[in-house]
C-alpha positions in Angstrom: -49.5 -86.5 -40.9 -48.7 -89.4 -43.2 -47.9 -92.7 -41.6 -45.8 -95.6 -42.9 -47.6 -98.9 -43.8 -47.7 -101.4 -41.0 -46.8 -104.0 -43.6 -43.2 -102.8 -43.6 -42.8 -104.5 -40.3 -43.2 -107.8 -42.1 -40.9 -109.7 -44.5 -40.2 -109.5 -47.3 -41.0 -105.7 -47.1 -38.8 -105.2 -44.0 -35.8 -107.0 -45.6 -36.0 -104.8 -48.7 -35.7 -101.6 -46.6 -32.3 -99.8 -46.6 -30.2 -99.8 -43.4 -31.1 -96.2 -42.8 -34.8 -96.8 -43.2 -34.7 -99.8 -40.9 -33.0 -97.8 -38.2 -35.6 -95.0 -38.5 -38.3 -97.5 -38.2 -36.7 -99.3 -35.3 -36.2 -96.0 -33.5 -39.8 -95.2 -33.8 -40.8 -98.6 -32.4 -38.6 -98.1 -29.4 -40.2 -94.7 -28.6 -43.8 -96.0 -29.1 -43.2 -98.8 -26.6 -41.1 -96.7 -24.2 -37.9 -98.8 -24.7 -34.4 -97.5 -24.5 -32.6 -98.1 -27.8 -29.3 -99.7 -27.0 -27.9 -100.4 -30.5 -28.5 -101.6 -34.0 -27.0 -104.9 -35.1 -27.1 -107.6 -37.8 -27.3 -111.2 -36.6 -26.3 -114.1 -38.8 -26.7 -117.8 -38.1 -27.3 -120.9 -40.2 -27.4 -119.0 -43.4 -30.1 -116.5 -42.3 -29.7 -113.0 -41.0 -31.7 -110.0 -39.6 -30.8 -106.4 -39.2 -32.5 -105.3 -36.1 -32.3 -103.3 -32.8 -31.7 -104.2 -29.2 -33.8 -102.3 -26.6 -34.0 -102.2 -22.8 -37.2 -101.9 -20.9 -37.9 -99.8 -17.8 -37.4 -103.0 -15.7 -34.0 -103.8 -17.2 -35.0 -106.5 -19.7 -33.3 -106.5 -23.1 -35.6 -107.0 -26.1 -35.0 -107.5 -29.8 -37.3 -106.5 -32.7 -38.4 -109.5 -34.8 -40.1 -108.8 -38.1 -43.3 -110.6 -38.9 -43.6 -113.0 -41.8 -45.8 -115.6 -43.5 -44.0 -118.9 -43.0 -44.3 -122.6 -43.1 -43.9 -124.2 -39.7 -43.9 -127.8 -38.5 -42.7 -130.8 -40.5 -44.3 -133.5 -42.6 -42.5 -136.9 -42.5 -45.2 -138.7 -44.5 -43.7 -141.0 -47.2 -40.1 -139.9 -46.4 -37.5 -142.5 -45.9 -35.1 -142.2 -43.0 -32.2 -142.5 -45.5 -33.5 -139.4 -47.2 -33.7 -137.4 -44.0 -30.6 -138.3 -42.1 -27.0 -138.9 -43.0 -25.2 -142.2 -42.2 -23.7 -141.0 -38.9 -27.0 -139.7 -37.6 -28.8 -142.9 -38.7 -26.2 -145.0 -36.9 -26.7 -143.0 -33.7 -30.4 -143.4 -34.0 -30.1 -147.2 -34.4 -27.5 -147.6 -31.7 -30.1 -147.5 -28.8 -31.9 -150.5 -30.2 -28.9 -152.8 -29.8 -29.5 -155.4 -27.0 -26.7 -155.0 -24.4 -25.0 -152.3 -26.5 -23.2 -151.1 -23.4 -21.6 -154.5 -22.8 -17.8 -154.3 -23.1 -17.5 -157.6 -24.9 -18.7 -156.0 -28.1 -15.9 -155.0 -30.4 -16.3 -151.9 -32.6 -16.8 -154.2 -35.6 -19.5 -156.1 -33.8 -21.3 -152.9 -33.0 -21.2 -151.7 -36.6 -22.6 -155.0 -37.7 -25.4 -154.8 -35.2 -26.2 -151.2 -36.2 -26.4 -152.3 -39.9 -28.8 -155.1 -38.9 -30.9 -152.7 -36.8 -31.2 -150.3 -39.8 -32.4 -153.3 -41.9 -35.0 -154.2 -39.3 -38.5 -152.9 -40.5 -39.8 -152.9 -36.9 -37.0 -150.6 -35.7 -37.3 -148.3 -38.7 -41.1 -148.1 -38.1 -40.5 -147.2 -34.4 -38.2 -144.3 -35.4 -40.7 -143.1 -38.1 -43.6 -143.2 -35.6 -41.5 -141.1 -33.1 -40.9 -138.5 -35.7 -44.5 -138.4 -36.8 -45.8 -138.3 -33.2 -43.4 -135.9 -31.6 -43.2 -133.0 -34.2 -45.8 -130.4 -34.9 -47.8 -130.7 -38.1 -46.8 -128.6 -41.1 -48.8 -125.6 -42.1 -48.6 -122.0 -43.2 -48.9 -119.3 -40.5 -48.8 -115.5 -40.2 -46.4 -114.4 -37.4 -46.9 -110.8 -36.5 -44.0 -108.5 -35.6 -42.7 -108.9 -32.1 -40.4 -107.4 -29.5 -38.8 -110.5 -27.9 -36.8 -110.9 -24.7 -33.2 -111.5 -25.9 -32.6 -114.4 -23.5 -34.8 -116.6 -21.4 -35.5 -116.2 -17.7 -35.5 -118.8 -15.0 -38.6 -119.5 -12.9 -39.2 -119.9 -9.2 -35.8 -118.6 -8.1 -35.9 -115.1 -6.4 -32.8 -113.0 -6.0 -31.6 -112.5 -2.4 -30.5 -108.9 -1.6 -26.9 -108.4 -0.4 -28.2 -107.1 3.0 -30.4 -110.2 3.5 -27.5 -112.5 2.5 -25.1 -110.9 5.0 -27.6 -111.0 7.8 -28.6 -114.6 7.4 -26.2 -116.6 9.6 -27.2 -120.0 8.1 -26.3 -118.8 4.6 -23.1 -117.2 5.8 -22.1 -120.6 7.4 -22.9 -122.3 4.1 -20.6 -119.8 2.3 -17.7 -120.3 4.7 -17.9 -124.1 4.3 -18.0 -123.7 0.5 -14.9 -121.5 0.7 -13.0 -124.0 2.7 -13.9 -126.8 0.2 -13.0 -124.5 -2.7 -16.6 -124.5 -4.1 -18.1 -121.7 -6.1 -21.7 -122.8 -5.6 -23.7 -124.5 -2.9 -27.4 -125.4 -3.3 -30.1 -126.9 -1.2 -32.6 -128.5 -3.6 -35.6 -126.2 -4.2 -34.6 -124.1 -1.2 -31.6 -121.8 -1.7 -28.7 -121.4 -4.1 -25.5 -119.5 -3.1 -22.9 -118.8 -5.8 -19.8 -116.8 -6.6 -19.9 -114.2 -9.4 -17.1 -113.4 -11.8 -15.7 -110.8 -9.3 -15.7 -113.5 -6.6 -18.5 -111.9 -4.6 -21.2 -114.2 -3.2 -24.8 -113.9 -4.3 -27.9 -115.9 -3.7 -31.4 -116.8 -4.7 -34.2 -118.7 -2.9 -36.8 -121.0 -4.3 -40.4 -120.0 -4.3 -43.0 -122.6 -5.5 -45.2 -121.1 -8.2 -47.9 -122.1 -10.7 -48.1 -121.6 -14.5 -51.1 -119.4 -14.0 -49.4 -117.2 -11.4 -46.4 -116.8 -13.7 -48.6 -115.8 -16.7 -50.5 -113.3 -14.6 -47.3 -111.7 -13.3 -46.1 -111.4 -16.9 -49.3 -109.8 -18.0 -49.4 -107.4 -15.1 -46.0 -106.0 -16.3 -47.3 -105.5 -19.8 -45.8 -108.6 -21.5 -47.0 -111.9 -22.9 -45.7 -115.4 -23.4 -45.1 -116.6 -27.0 -47.4 -119.2 -28.5 -46.1 -122.5 -29.8 -46.0 -121.3 -33.4 -44.4 -118.0 -32.5 -41.7 -119.8 -30.6 -41.1 -122.1 -33.6 -40.6 -119.0 -35.7 -38.3 -117.4 -33.2 -36.2 -120.5 -33.0 -36.1 -121.6 -36.6 -37.3 -118.7 -38.8 -39.3 -121.1 -40.9 -36.6 -123.7 -41.4 -37.8 -126.8 -43.3 -35.5 -129.1 -41.4 -35.5 -130.7 -38.0 -32.9 -128.2 -36.7 -32.2 -124.7 -37.9 -28.9 -125.9 -39.3 -30.3 -129.0 -41.0 -31.6 -132.5 -40.2 -28.4 -134.0 -38.8 -26.3 -133.4 -35.8 -22.8 -132.2 -36.6 -20.7 -134.3 -34.4 -17.9 -131.7 -34.5 -20.2 -129.4 -32.4 -19.5 -128.8 -28.8 -22.9 -129.6 -27.3 -24.0 -129.2 -23.7 -24.2 -132.5 -21.7 -22.1 -134.2 -24.3 -18.7 -133.5 -22.8 -17.5 -136.9 -23.9 -17.2 -135.4 -27.4 -14.0 -133.8 -26.0 -14.5 -130.4 -27.7 -12.8 -127.3 -26.4 -14.2 -123.8 -26.1 -17.7 -122.4 -25.7 -20.7 -124.4 -26.6 -21.5 -124.2 -30.4 -25.1 -123.3 -29.9 -24.8 -121.0 -27.0 -24.9 -117.7 -29.0 -27.3 -115.4 -30.8 -29.4 -116.8 -33.6 -30.5 -115.1 -36.8 -32.8 -112.8 -34.8 -30.3 -112.0 -32.1 -32.0 -114.2 -29.6 -30.3 -116.6 -27.2 -32.3 -119.9 -27.6 -31.3 -122.5 -25.0 -30.5 -125.3 -27.5 -30.2 -127.3 -24.3 -32.4 -130.4 -23.9 -32.7 -129.6 -20.1 -33.9 -126.1 -20.7 -37.5 -126.0 -21.9 -39.4 -122.8 -22.4 -42.9 -122.2 -21.4 -45.3 -121.2 -24.1 -49.0 -120.4 -24.0 -51.9 -120.9 -26.4 -55.6 -120.7 -25.9 -55.7 -124.4 -25.0 -53.1 -123.9 -22.2 -49.5 -124.1 -21.4 -46.9 -126.3 -23.1 -43.1 -126.6 -23.5 -40.7 -125.9 -26.4 -37.0 -126.3 -26.8 -36.3 -129.2 -24.4 -37.7 -132.2 -22.6 -36.1 -131.6 -19.2 -33.2 -133.8 -20.4 -35.4 -137.0 -20.4 -33.9 -138.5 -23.6 -30.3 -137.7 -22.5 -30.9 -139.1 -19.0 -32.4 -142.2 -20.6 -29.0 -142.8 -22.4 -30.4 -142.3 -25.9 -27.4 -140.6 -27.3 -26.8 -137.4 -29.2 -29.5 -137.4 -31.9 -32.3 -138.7 -29.7 -31.1 -136.4 -26.9 -31.1 -133.3 -29.1 -34.4 -133.9 -30.9 -36.2 -131.9 -28.2 -34.3 -128.7 -29.1 -35.8 -128.7 -32.6 -38.2 -125.8 -33.2 -40.9 -128.3 -34.1 -40.5 -130.8 -31.3 -43.5 -131.4 -29.2 -43.9 -134.2 -26.6 -47.6 -135.0 -27.1 -47.6 -137.5 -24.3 -46.4 -135.0 -21.7 -49.0 -133.8 -19.3 -48.5 -130.5 -17.5 -49.8 -130.0 -14.0 -50.3 -126.7 -12.1 -46.8 -126.2 -10.8 -43.6 -125.0 -12.5 -40.4 -127.0 -12.1 -37.8 -124.3 -11.4 -34.9 -126.6 -12.3 -36.0 -127.1 -15.9 -38.7 -124.5 -16.8 -37.8 -121.2 -18.3 -39.8 -118.4 -20.0 -39.3 -115.6 -22.4 -41.4 -112.3 -22.5 -42.7 -110.9 -25.7 -44.5 -107.7 -26.7 -46.9 -108.1 -29.7 -46.7 -105.0 -31.8 -50.2 -103.7 -32.3 -51.2 -102.9 -35.9 -52.8 -99.7 -34.6 -49.4 -98.2 -33.9 -48.8 -95.1 -36.0 -45.4 -95.0 -37.7 -44.4 -91.6 -39.2 -43.8 -91.6 -42.9 -40.2 -90.4 -42.5 -38.8 -93.3 -44.7 
């Protein structure tokens, strides 16, 4: 029996296949990895697109096929002036946090604009911003990312679903629900203990908090036949090799409706809360950091737990951590997961030993 070259699971070969050929290839992959094929779809975001398939595993997890590629990841800010990286509005937002007493109401808008201009002319301030970019983004390099089956959305950690029967039988939880109903609340939470919440159909569900470690999480993932992405794999999944700070460019579009920036007074769903060019839901939320794993250990991508936003650093500083290439090199990770901020995404690495029939 003839077999198709494994190279066709990589771009640019994969992109050059016809729709029919891609569907045949994707159907074979689903069968090889015992995944139910749900549908084929093309996902488009930030000027990039991928025709792929969505599958469901035996344990009810949705996966998306992501073709491999040889890509440049990370950023090099050496000898680049801030004015060449950011537009005027983003630069002003970056400089705003360096104003002494900038929250004081005695400052008029004209005073603030003057002080921002002065800040952008201050070599020490410019140097601080440049050092931050150099220090907190991964180094540029060329990497081979192998084809993957990737969990479509991220999963929360530490929280364990409560069964309907257990919820009904627990008098304490039922009393909490009654009090919440009286107050018109749809959710009640005891920190790191239990969370009870209403679903769309107005039924009450719950989950309880179980302290866990990074090692325990990884072992559980492995025991079920999955892996965690590496830092560089996550960068590819989030940015597809973009050569800018964000997948859409270097600047924040202030017309976006961004999470935790409700003062922007935008209506509708959050701009970034949708599938990307691979069909994946990336948090794009500074509070939601995903756990990744390399040989040297665990680290985070996609957020800083909201630290920059909580520090009052504004939109641009606050959203730097959602960049595919952001990495807080000063952050030390202990043994225990923080269930309020730490999330994870399962992947399946497609083995180059798989035999794909030469039907295409």
